[in-house]
MOPAC internal coordinates of N, CA, C and O (Angstrom, degrees):
PM7 1SCF
backbone

  N    0.0000 0     0.00 0     0.00 0    0    0    0
  C    1.4575 1     0.00 0     0.00 0    1    0    0
  C    1.5293 1   109.76 1     0.00 0    2    1    0
  O    1.2310 1   120.17 1    77.38 1    3    2    1
  N    1.3494 1   117.29 1  -102.62 1    3    2    1
  C    1.4577 1   121.13 1  -176.31 1    5    3    2
  C    1.5140 1   111.72 1  -101.10 1    6    5    3
  O    1.2310 1   120.43 1  -125.57 1    7    6    5
  N    1.3366 1   116.78 1    54.43 1    7    6    5
  C    1.4604 1   119.78 1  -179.65 1    9    7    6
  C    1.5140 1   111.10 1   -71.94 1   10    9    7
  O    1.2310 1   121.20 1   -42.54 1   11   10    9
  N    1.3337 1   115.31 1   137.46 1   11   10    9
  C    1.4606 1   119.08 1   175.79 1   13   11   10
  C    1.5221 1   108.14 1  -104.33 1   14   13   11
  O    1.2310 1   121.11 1   -48.54 1   15   14   13
  N    1.3115 1   115.49 1   131.46 1   15   14   13
  C    1.4574 1   120.86 1   179.71 1   17   15   14
  C    1.5241 1   107.32 1  -100.10 1   18   17   15
  O    1.2310 1   120.42 1   -60.76 1   19   18   17
  N    1.3239 1   116.80 1   119.24 1   19   18   17
  C    1.4555 1   121.08 1  -178.24 1   21   19   18
  C    1.5188 1   109.21 1   -89.89 1   22   21   19
  O    1.2310 1   120.73 1   -54.94 1   23   22   21
  N    1.3244 1   116.22 1   125.06 1   23   22   21
  C    1.4632 1   121.01 1   177.03 1   25   23   22
  C    1.5209 1   108.35 1   -77.67 1   26   25   23
  O    1.2310 1   120.41 1   -43.83 1   27   26   25
  N    1.3223 1   116.83 1   136.17 1   27   26   25
  C    1.4611 1   120.25 1   178.85 1   29   27   26
  C    1.5206 1   110.45 1   -80.40 1   30   29   27
  O    1.2310 1   120.86 1   -40.41 1   31   30   29
  N    1.3189 1   115.95 1   139.59 1   31   30   29
  C    1.4529 1   120.75 1   179.61 1   33   31   30
  C    1.5298 1   109.95 1   -71.93 1   34   33   31
  O    1.2310 1   120.63 1   -41.50 1   35   34   33
  N    1.3251 1   116.40 1   138.50 1   35   34   33
  C    1.4653 1   122.33 1   178.13 1   37   35   34
  C    1.5187 1   108.50 1  -121.93 1   38   37   35
  O    1.2310 1   120.79 1   -40.19 1   39   38   37
  N    1.3214 1   116.09 1   139.81 1   39   38   37
  C    1.4587 1   121.38 1   178.84 1   41   39   38
  C    1.5171 1   109.96 1  -134.50 1   42   41   39
  O    1.2310 1   120.64 1   -28.29 1   43   42   41
  N    1.3437 1   116.37 1   151.71 1   43   42   41
  C    1.4654 1   121.27 1   174.73 1   45   43   42
  C    1.5160 1   107.99 1  -106.87 1   46   45   43
  O    1.2310 1   120.78 1   -38.44 1   47   46   45
  N    1.3315 1   116.11 1   141.56 1   47   46   45
  C    1.4513 1   119.38 1   179.82 1   49   47   46
  C    1.5114 1   111.94 1  -161.27 1   50   49   47
  O    1.2310 1   121.35 1     4.37 1   51   50   49
  N    1.3280 1   115.02 1  -175.63 1   51   50   49
  C    1.4562 1   122.98 1  -178.45 1   53   51   50
  C    1.5179 1   109.16 1  -116.85 1   54   53   51
  O    1.2310 1   120.33 1   -43.54 1   55   54   53
  N    1.3311 1   116.97 1   136.46 1   55   54   53
  C    1.4578 1   121.59 1   177.70 1   57   55   54
  C    1.5282 1   108.14 1   -74.49 1   58   57   55
  O    1.2310 1   120.68 1   -58.26 1   59   58   57
  N    1.3398 1   116.30 1   121.74 1   59   58   57
  C    1.4637 1   120.25 1   180.00 1   61   59   58
  C    1.5252 1   112.43 1  -107.80 1   62   61   59
  O    1.2310 1   120.02 1   167.64 1   63   62   61
  N    1.3366 1   117.56 1   -12.36 1   63   62   61
  C    1.4601 1   120.92 1   175.77 1   65   63   62
  C    1.5229 1   109.75 1  -153.89 1   66   65   63
  O    1.2310 1   120.90 1   -44.94 1   67   66   65
  N    1.3531 1   115.88 1   135.06 1   67   66   65
  C    1.4656 1   120.72 1   177.47 1   69   67   66
  C    1.5243 1   110.08 1  -131.23 1   70   69   67
  O    1.2310 1   120.05 1  -152.05 1   71   70   69
  N    1.3273 1   117.51 1    27.95 1   71   70   69
  C    1.4619 1   121.83 1  -174.51 1   73   71   70
  C    1.5278 1   113.39 1   -76.72 1   74   73   71
  O    1.2310 1   119.97 1   162.51 1   75   74   73
  N    1.3294 1   117.66 1   -17.49 1   75   74   73
  C    1.4619 1   120.65 1  -178.07 1   77   75   74
  C    1.5273 1   110.63 1   -88.81 1   78   77   75
  O    1.2310 1   121.07 1   -17.97 1   79   78   77
  N    1.3235 1   115.56 1   162.03 1   79   78   77
  C    1.4584 1   121.23 1   177.18 1   81   79   78
  C    1.5248 1   108.36 1   -85.18 1   82   81   79
  O    1.2310 1   120.16 1   -57.85 1   83   82   81
  N    1.3307 1   117.30 1   122.15 1   83   82   81
  C    1.4641 1   124.73 1   177.85 1   85   83   82
  C    1.5244 1   113.52 1    63.29 1   86   85   83
  O    1.2310 1   120.00 1  -158.17 1   87   86   85
  N    1.3312 1   117.61 1    21.83 1   87   86   85
  C    1.4556 1   121.62 1   177.37 1   89   87   86
  C    1.5211 1   109.65 1  -141.65 1   90   89   87
  O    1.2310 1   120.81 1   -32.52 1   91   90   89
  N    1.3228 1   116.06 1   147.48 1   91   90   89
  C    1.4622 1   121.65 1   174.63 1   93   91   90
  C    1.5265 1   108.70 1  -136.83 1   94   93   91
  O    1.2310 1   120.89 1   -25.90 1   95   94   93
  N    1.3285 1   115.89 1   154.10 1   95   94   93
  C    1.4524 1   121.18 1   173.56 1   97   95   94
  C    1.5282 1   106.73 1  -101.25 1   98   97   95
  O    1.2310 1   120.91 1   -55.64 1   99   98   97
  N    1.3387 1   115.86 1   124.36 1   99   98   97
  C    1.4602 1   121.55 1  -177.59 1  101   99   98
  C    1.5255 1   108.61 1  -114.27 1  102  101   99
  O    1.2310 1   120.73 1   -52.00 1  103  102  101
  N    1.3331 1   116.20 1   128.00 1  103  102  101
  C    1.4644 1   121.08 1   177.13 1  105  103  102
  C    1.5237 1   108.91 1   -96.44 1  106  105  103
  O    1.2310 1   121.09 1   -58.62 1  107  106  105
  N    1.3326 1   115.52 1   121.38 1  107  106  105
  C    1.4606 1   122.12 1  -178.86 1  109  107  106
  C    1.5189 1   107.76 1  -109.02 1  110  109  107
  O    1.2310 1   120.70 1   -48.09 1  111  110  109
  N    1.3327 1   116.27 1   131.91 1  111  110  109
  C    1.4578 1   121.72 1  -178.70 1  113  111  110
  C    1.5174 1   109.57 1  -110.48 1  114  113  111
  O    1.2310 1   120.81 1   -38.98 1  115  114  113
  N    1.3503 1   116.05 1   141.02 1  115  114  113
  C    1.4586 1   120.49 1   177.66 1  117  115  114
  C    1.5308 1   108.63 1  -141.89 1  118  117  115
  O    1.2310 1   120.46 1   -20.04 1  119  118  117
  N    1.3147 1   116.72 1   159.96 1  119  118  117
  C    1.4605 1   122.20 1   176.64 1  121  119  118
  C    1.5210 1   108.97 1  -107.18 1  122  121  119
  O    1.2310 1   120.67 1   -48.06 1  123  122  121
  N    1.3380 1   116.32 1   131.94 1  123  122  121
  C    1.4557 1   122.20 1   177.33 1  125  123  122
  C    1.5155 1   108.37 1  -124.41 1  126  125  123
  O    1.2310 1   120.69 1   -34.75 1  127  126  125
  N    1.2923 1   116.29 1   145.25 1  127  126  125
  C    1.4563 1   120.13 1   177.25 1  129  127  126
  C    1.5272 1   108.59 1   -86.60 1  130  129  127
  O    1.2310 1   120.64 1   -50.29 1  131  130  129
  N    1.3311 1   116.38 1   129.71 1  131  130  129
  C    1.4611 1   120.85 1   179.20 1  133  131  130
  C    1.5297 1   108.79 1   -68.76 1  134  133  131
  O    1.2310 1   120.17 1   -47.70 1  135  134  133
  N    1.3570 1   117.29 1   132.30 1  135  134  133
  C    1.4657 1   119.48 1  -173.89 1  137  135  134
  C    1.5327 1   114.16 1   -63.74 1  138  137  135
  O    1.2310 1   120.07 1   145.79 1  139  138  137
  N    1.3352 1   117.46 1   -34.21 1  139  138  137
  C    1.4622 1   119.90 1  -177.40 1  141  139  138
  C    1.5251 1   112.41 1   -93.13 1  142  141  139
  O    1.2310 1   120.61 1   132.87 1  143  142  141
  N    1.3248 1   116.44 1   -47.13 1  143  142  141
  C    1.4655 1   120.11 1  -172.42 1  145  143  142
  C    1.5297 1   113.75 1   -92.13 1  146  145  143
  O    1.2310 1   119.90 1   174.00 1  147  146  145
  N    1.3153 1   117.79 1    -6.00 1  147  146  145
  C    1.4638 1   122.92 1   176.74 1  149  147  146
  C    1.5215 1   113.32 1    57.84 1  150  149  147
  O    1.2310 1   120.29 1  -155.85 1  151  150  149
  N    1.3379 1   117.04 1    24.15 1  151  150  149
  C    1.4560 1   121.85 1   178.51 1  153  151  150
  C    1.5247 1   107.62 1  -101.51 1  154  153  151
  O    1.2310 1   120.35 1   -33.03 1  155  154  153
  N    1.3340 1   116.93 1   146.97 1  155  154  153
  C    1.4579 1   119.82 1   178.87 1  157  155  154
  C    1.5197 1   110.06 1   -80.44 1  158  157  155
  O    1.2310 1   120.99 1   -51.29 1  159  158  157
  N    1.3323 1   115.72 1   128.71 1  159  158  157
  C    1.4505 1   122.94 1  -178.29 1  161  159  158
  C    1.5233 1   108.62 1  -114.37 1  162  161  159
  O    1.2310 1   120.50 1   -43.87 1  163  162  161
  N    1.3324 1   116.66 1   136.13 1  163  162  161
  C    1.4525 1   121.83 1  -179.97 1  165  163  162
  C    1.5287 1   109.63 1   -83.93 1  166  165  163
  O    1.2310 1   120.50 1   -57.27 1  167  166  165
  N    1.3220 1   116.65 1   122.73 1  167  166  165
  C    1.4683 1   121.89 1   179.07 1  169  167  166
  C    1.5228 1   108.91 1  -115.29 1  170  169  167
  O    1.2310 1   120.81 1   -35.96 1  171  170  169
  N    1.3376 1   116.05 1   144.04 1  171  170  169
  C    1.4738 1   120.52 1   179.71 1  173  171  170
  C    1.5198 1   110.05 1  -124.34 1  174  173  171
  O    1.2310 1   120.92 1   -35.38 1  175  174  173
  N    1.3364 1   115.84 1   144.62 1  175  174  173
  C    1.4495 1   122.72 1   176.92 1  177  175  174
  C    1.5228 1   108.42 1  -133.05 1  178  177  175
  O    1.2310 1   120.40 1   -43.65 1  179  178  177
  N    1.3266 1   116.84 1   136.35 1  179  178  177
  C    1.4602 1   120.66 1   175.85 1  181  179  178
  C    1.5238 1   108.68 1  -102.73 1  182  181  179
  O    1.2310 1   120.86 1   -53.10 1  183  182  181
  N    1.3351 1   115.97 1   126.90 1  183  182  181
  C    1.4615 1   122.14 1  -178.18 1  185  183  182
  C    1.5252 1   109.69 1  -123.73 1  186  185  183
  O    1.2310 1   120.40 1   -37.81 1  187  186  185
  N    1.3258 1   116.85 1   142.19 1  187  186  185
  C    1.4586 1   120.93 1   174.50 1  189  187  186
  C    1.5217 1   108.59 1   -87.80 1  190  189  187
  O    1.2310 1   120.86 1   -47.00 1  191  190  189
  N    1.3306 1   115.97 1   133.00 1  191  190  189
  C    1.4618 1   120.56 1  -179.04 1  193  191  190
  C    1.5222 1   110.26 1  -129.39 1  194  193  191
  O    1.2310 1   121.00 1   -32.16 1  195  194  193
  N    1.3255 1   115.70 1   147.84 1  195  194  193
  C    1.4595 1   122.47 1  -179.92 1  197  195  194
  C    1.5243 1   109.84 1   -83.74 1  198  197  195
  O    1.2310 1   120.81 1   -52.44 1  199  198  197
  N    1.3298 1   116.06 1   127.56 1  199  198  197
  C    1.4688 1   122.47 1   179.61 1  201  199  198
  C    1.5300 1   106.86 1  -124.53 1  202  201  199
  O    1.2310 1   120.81 1   -90.55 1  203  202  201
  N    1.3129 1   116.06 1    89.45 1  203  202  201
  C    1.4764 1   122.48 1  -171.74 1  205  203  202
  C    1.5219 1   113.25 1   -55.66 1  206  205  203
  O    1.2310 1   119.90 1   140.90 1  207  206  205
  N    1.3227 1   117.80 1   -39.10 1  207  206  205
  C    1.4674 1   120.51 1  -173.22 1  209  207  206
  C    1.5275 1   113.72 1   -97.90 1  210  209  207
  O    1.2310 1   119.89 1  -174.12 1  211  210  209
  N    1.3385 1   117.81 1     5.88 1  211  210  209
  C    1.4727 1   122.16 1  -174.80 1  213  211  210
  C    1.5274 1   110.15 1    52.23 1  214  213  211
  O    1.2310 1   120.59 1  -138.15 1  215  214  213
  N    1.3157 1   116.48 1    41.85 1  215  214  213
  C    1.4517 1   124.82 1  -173.93 1  217  215  214
  C    1.5244 1   112.60 1   -83.93 1  218  217  215
  O    1.2310 1   119.93 1   148.57 1  219  218  217
  N    1.3331 1   117.75 1   -31.43 1  219  218  217
  C    1.4661 1   122.62 1  -173.12 1  221  219  218
  C    1.5246 1   111.63 1   -81.44 1  222  221  219
  O    1.2310 1   121.69 1   -36.15 1  223  222  221
  N    1.3267 1   114.37 1   143.85 1  223  222  221
  C    1.4595 1   121.82 1   175.72 1  225  223  222
  C    1.5283 1   108.33 1  -122.62 1  226  225  223
  O    1.2310 1   120.49 1   -15.00 1  227  226  225
  N    1.3234 1   116.67 1   165.00 1  227  226  225
  C    1.4536 1   121.12 1   179.77 1  229  227  226
  C    1.5253 1   110.94 1   -59.91 1  230  229  227
  O    1.2310 1   120.53 1   -44.51 1  231  230  229
  N    1.3225 1   116.59 1   135.49 1  231  230  229
  C    1.4513 1   121.56 1   178.73 1  233  231  230
  C    1.5168 1   114.46 1    93.42 1  234  233  231
  O    1.2310 1   119.59 1   169.25 1  235  234  233
  N    1.3345 1   118.40 1   -10.75 1  235  234  233
  C    1.4663 1   121.41 1   179.02 1  237  235  234
  C    1.5290 1   110.65 1   -68.30 1  238  237  235
  O    1.2310 1   120.60 1   -37.29 1  239  238  237
  N    1.3357 1   116.45 1   142.71 1  239  238  237
  C    1.4596 1   121.98 1   172.29 1  241  239  238
  C    1.5289 1   106.68 1   -91.43 1  242  241  239
  O    1.2310 1   120.22 1   -54.72 1  243  242  241
  N    1.3357 1   117.19 1   125.28 1  243  242  241
  C    1.4610 1   121.00 1  -174.44 1  245  243  242
  C    1.5253 1   111.49 1  -131.55 1  246  245  243
  O    1.2310 1   121.48 1   -18.42 1  247  246  245
  N    1.3337 1   114.78 1   161.58 1  247  246  245
  C    1.4580 1   122.49 1   170.90 1  249  247  246
  C    1.5141 1   106.20 1  -108.94 1  250  249  247
  O    1.2310 1   120.60 1   -52.79 1  251  250  249
  N    1.3428 1   116.46 1   127.21 1  251  250  249
  C    1.4616 1   120.19 1   177.17 1  253  251  250
  C    1.5211 1   108.55 1  -114.26 1  254  253  251
  O    1.2310 1   121.05 1   -30.64 1  255  254  253
  N    1.3189 1   115.60 1   149.36 1  255  254  253
  C    1.4580 1   121.48 1  -177.43 1  257  255  254
  C    1.5266 1   108.51 1  -126.30 1  258  257  255
  O    1.2310 1   121.05 1   -36.78 1  259  258  257
  N    1.3113 1   115.60 1   143.22 1  259  258  257
  C    1.4548 1   123.08 1   179.90 1  261  259  258
  C    1.5343 1   109.40 1   -62.09 1  262  261  259
  O    1.2310 1   120.28 1   -37.53 1  263  262  261
  N    1.3342 1   117.07 1   142.47 1  263  262  261
  C    1.4712 1   119.54 1   178.55 1  265  263  262
  C    1.5239 1   109.36 1  -148.73 1  266  265  263
  O    1.2310 1   121.29 1     2.70 1  267  266  265
  N    1.2978 1   115.13 1  -177.30 1  267  266  265
  C    1.4632 1   119.79 1   178.88 1  269  267  266
  C    1.5266 1   108.95 1   -68.37 1  270  269  267
  O    1.2310 1   119.29 1   -22.44 1  271  270  269
  N    1.3286 1   118.97 1   157.56 1  271  270  269
  C    1.4618 1   119.98 1   177.77 1  273  271  270
  C    1.5277 1   111.19 1   -64.38 1  274  273  271
  O    1.2310 1   120.67 1   -52.74 1  275  274  273
  N    1.3369 1   116.32 1   127.26 1  275  274  273
  C    1.4557 1   121.27 1   179.52 1  277  275  274
  C    1.5170 1   111.60 1  -103.58 1  278  277  275
  O    1.2310 1   120.58 1   158.91 1  279  278  277
  N    1.3193 1   116.49 1   -21.09 1  279  278  277
  C    1.4584 1   122.35 1   174.30 1  281  279  278
  C    1.5256 1   106.72 1  -158.89 1  282  281  279
  O    1.2310 1   120.35 1    11.60 1  283  282  281
  N    1.3233 1   116.93 1  -168.40 1  283  282  281
  C    1.4572 1   119.94 1  -175.91 1  285  283  282
  C    1.5295 1   112.36 1   -60.28 1  286  285  283
  O    1.2310 1   119.96 1   139.30 1  287  286  285
  N    1.3316 1   117.69 1   -40.70 1  287  286  285
  C    1.4661 1   120.88 1  -176.87 1  289  287  286
  C    1.5276 1   114.40 1  -111.91 1  290  289  287
  O    1.2310 1   120.05 1   167.30 1  291  290  289
  N    1.3192 1   117.51 1   -12.70 1  291  290  289
  C    1.4700 1   121.00 1  -172.19 1  293  291  290
  C    1.5300 1   111.26 1   -93.21 1  294  293  291
  O    1.2310 1   121.08 1   -70.17 1  295  294  293
  N    1.3584 1   115.54 1   109.83 1  295  294  293
  C    1.4704 1   121.36 1  -178.95 1  297  295  294
  C    1.5194 1   112.27 1  -131.28 1  298  297  295
  O    1.2310 1   119.67 1  -161.71 1  299  298  297
  N    1.3241 1   118.23 1    18.29 1  299  298  297
  C    1.4579 1   123.66 1  -178.66 1  301  299  298
  C    1.5175 1   109.91 1  -132.87 1  302  301  299
  O    1.2310 1   120.58 1   -24.33 1  303  302  301
  N    1.3569 1   116.51 1   155.67 1  303  302  301
  C    1.4676 1   122.94 1   175.82 1  305  303  302
  C    1.5149 1   108.44 1  -125.50 1  306  305  303
  O    1.2310 1   120.62 1   -33.83 1  307  306  305
  N    1.3283 1   116.42 1   146.17 1  307  306  305
  C    1.4603 1   120.69 1   174.90 1  309  307  306
  C    1.5240 1   107.07 1   -77.91 1  310  309  307
  O    1.2310 1   120.48 1   -59.02 1  311  310  309
  N    1.3344 1   116.69 1   120.98 1  311  310  309
  C    1.4649 1   120.44 1  -179.96 1  313  311  310
  C    1.5198 1   110.44 1   -88.46 1  314  313  311
  O    1.2310 1   120.40 1   133.04 1  315  314  313
  N    1.3489 1   116.84 1   -46.96 1  315  314  313
  C    1.4643 1   119.95 1   179.80 1  317  315  314
  C    1.5172 1   110.59 1  -158.29 1  318  317  315
  O    1.2310 1   121.45 1   -23.02 1  319  318  317
  N    1.3197 1   114.82 1   156.98 1  319  318  317
  C    1.4596 1   121.40 1   174.79 1  321  319  318
  C    1.5208 1   107.00 1   -97.42 1  322  321  319
  O    1.2310 1   120.78 1   -61.54 1  323  322  321
  N    1.3347 1   116.12 1   118.46 1  323  322  321
  C    1.4604 1   120.61 1  -178.55 1  325  323  322
  C    1.5251 1   111.52 1   -79.66 1  326  325  323
  O    1.2310 1   120.70 1   135.53 1  327  326  325
  N    1.3378 1   116.26 1   -44.47 1  327  326  325
  C    1.4514 1   120.84 1  -176.03 1  329  327  326
  C    1.5233 1   109.38 1  -147.18 1  330  329  327
  O    1.2310 1   121.21 1   -48.90 1  331  330  329
  N    1.3116 1   115.29 1   131.10 1  331  330  329
  C    1.4665 1   120.66 1   178.15 1  333  331  330
  C    1.5278 1   110.27 1   -76.67 1  334  333  331
  O    1.2310 1   120.55 1   -28.16 1  335  334  333
  N    1.3247 1   116.55 1   151.84 1  335  334  333
  C    1.4638 1   120.26 1   177.74 1  337  335  334
  C    1.5190 1   108.97 1   -71.63 1  338  337  335
  O    1.2310 1   120.79 1   -25.02 1  339  338  337
  N    1.3104 1   116.10 1   154.98 1  339  338  337
  C    1.4642 1   121.65 1  -176.48 1  341  339  338
  C    1.5230 1   112.50 1   -76.00 1  342  341  339
  O    1.2310 1   120.25 1   148.56 1  343  342  341
  N    1.3399 1   117.14 1   -31.44 1  343  342  341
  C    1.4652 1   118.75 1  -174.08 1  345  343  342
  C    1.5362 1   111.46 1   -79.08 1  346  345  343
  O    1.2310 1   121.42 1   -64.14 1  347  346  345
  N    1.2959 1   114.89 1   115.86 1  347  346  345
  C    1.4658 1   123.11 1   176.97 1  349  347  346
  C    1.5217 1   107.88 1  -119.05 1  350  349  347
  O    1.2310 1   119.30 1   -54.91 1  351  350  349
  N    1.3524 1   118.93 1   125.09 1  351  350  349
  C    1.4658 1   120.22 1  -177.65 1  353  351  350
  C    1.5258 1   113.58 1   -71.46 1  354  353  351
  O    1.2310 1   120.10 1   180.00 1  355  354  353

């Protein structure tokens, strides 16, 4: 009948840690306007994301999508890798 379909939130960020198994830490940057000074301030948030194939490496630019809770802190999934990091060992 009147079902509502909720769109999942998507964010772009940079992988800052890939030391865990099937998990990565993604740093997402956003601009906020300061309430008093009206200047744009850069804010950063670190989010844990699920990486099923252990595909992501540090420095990769990725798209993460909102998902069900997979652990205490992990509520995002890696959807795709936009750009690989330059450093290759």
